[in-house]
Structures are given as structure tokens and as C-alpha cells.
C-alpha positions as CSV (number, residue, x, y, z in Angstrom):
1,X,-4.7,-1.2,-70.0
2,X,-4.3,-5.0,-69.6
3,X,-1.6,-4.4,-67.0
4,X,-3.9,-2.4,-64.8
5,X,-6.6,-5.1,-65.1
6,X,-4.2,-7.8,-63.9
7,X,-3.0,-5.6,-61.1
8,X,-6.5,-4.9,-59.9
9,X,-7.5,-8.5,-60.1
10,X,-4.3,-9.5,-58.2
11,X,-5.1,-7.0,-55.5
12,X,-8.6,-8.2,-55.2
13,X,-7.4,-11.8,-54.9
14,X,-4.8,-10.8,-52.3
15,X,-7.4,-9.1,-50.1
16,X,-9.6,-12.3,-50.3
17,X,-6.8,-14.9,-49.8
18,X,-5.8,-15.5,-46.2
19,X,-3.2,-17.7,-44.5
20,X,-5.7,-18.7,-41.8
21,X,-8.5,-21.2,-42.0
22,X,-11.8,-20.4,-40.3
23,X,-13.4,-23.6,-38.8
24,X,-16.6,-22.6,-37.0
25,X,-15.6,-20.2,-34.2
26,X,-11.9,-21.3,-34.4
27,X,-9.2,-19.7,-36.5
28,X,-6.5,-22.1,-37.5
29,X,-3.0,-20.7,-38.5
30,X,-1.3,-24.0,-39.5
31,X,1.0,-24.2,-36.5
32,X,-1.3,-26.1,-34.2
33,X,1.1,-29.1,-34.2
34,X,3.7,-27.0,-32.3
35,X,4.3,-27.8,-28.6
36,X,5.5,-24.5,-27.2
37,X,7.1,-26.3,-24.2
38,X,9.7,-27.9,-26.5
39,X,12.7,-26.5,-28.3
40,X,12.8,-26.7,-32.1
41,X,15.7,-26.3,-34.5
42,X,15.5,-25.6,-38.2
43,X,17.7,-27.4,-40.6
44,X,17.8,-26.1,-44.2
45,X,18.4,-28.5,-47.1
46,X,19.1,-27.6,-50.7
47,X,16.8,-30.3,-52.2
48,X,14.9,-33.4,-51.3
49,X,16.9,-36.4,-50.5
50,X,18.4,-38.5,-47.7
51,X,20.9,-36.5,-45.5
52,X,23.4,-37.6,-42.9
53,X,24.3,-35.1,-40.3
54,X,27.2,-36.1,-38.1
55,X,27.8,-35.5,-34.4
56,X,30.6,-33.0,-35.0
57,X,28.4,-31.0,-37.4
58,X,25.6,-30.8,-34.9
59,X,27.9,-29.9,-32.0
60,X,29.5,-27.1,-33.9
61,X,26.1,-25.7,-34.8
62,X,25.1,-25.5,-31.2
63,X,22.7,-28.4,-31.3
64,X,22.3,-29.9,-27.8
65,X,23.8,-33.3,-28.5
66,X,24.3,-35.6,-25.6
67,X,21.3,-34.1,-23.7
68,X,18.4,-36.2,-25.0
69,X,18.2,-39.8,-26.1
70,X,18.2,-40.1,-29.9
71,X,14.9,-42.2,-29.7
72,X,13.2,-39.0,-28.4
73,X,14.2,-36.9,-31.4
74,X,11.5,-36.0,-33.9
75,X,11.7,-34.6,-37.4
76,X,8.9,-32.4,-38.9
77,X,8.4,-31.1,-42.4
78,X,5.5,-28.8,-43.2
79,X,3.9,-29.6,-39.8
80,X,4.0,-33.4,-40.4
81,X,6.3,-35.8,-38.6
82,X,8.6,-37.7,-41.0
83,X,10.8,-40.7,-40.3
84,X,14.1,-40.1,-38.6
85,X,16.6,-42.9,-38.4
86,X,19.4,-42.7,-35.8
87,X,22.3,-45.1,-35.2
88,X,21.6,-45.3,-31.5
89,X,18.7,-45.1,-29.1
90,X,21.0,-43.8,-26.3
91,X,22.6,-40.3,-26.0
92,X,24.5,-39.1,-29.0
């Protein structure tokens, strides 16, 4: 009996909860920070910390190294820009 109660409450909550935010007449989905004219690459990490990704690793993964100055690279986490430190401002 208790199991059915929790299931029905969970279903009720799932119908009410949404990923979008309604702000007046606008519906926000959380990806408003994206600039669709740019290319983005996803880098997965196992846990929080400081990581060093070398040139060879990026090149082997198909990352377009040598095409954009390192000073123009941006790093985002959860839609917020976070600090990215490079060893050069020129091309990698």
C-alpha cells in the first residue's frame, strides 16, 4: 500500500516538475548561453580538480589545434564560463 502511495506521489511530482523556466512570455531551457555559430567540444572528467591536457592528446582526439589562438578558447561548466589557463596566447 505504501509503495503505491509513493509511486503516485512521484508521478504527480514528475508531471509538475519541468526542465524549462517560464519567465513572463518567455520559456527558458537553460542553454541560452550557447552561441550556435560556434563549435563546442565536450571533455569529460572523472572528478573535480585541475587537469592538464597536452597538445598530442587534443590532436589525437580530433580537436582543431593550431586553428585558433589559445587566448580565444573558452571553457564552460554548467553554462558558466570558468577560468582556462594556457601556456601561450598564440596558436597551439
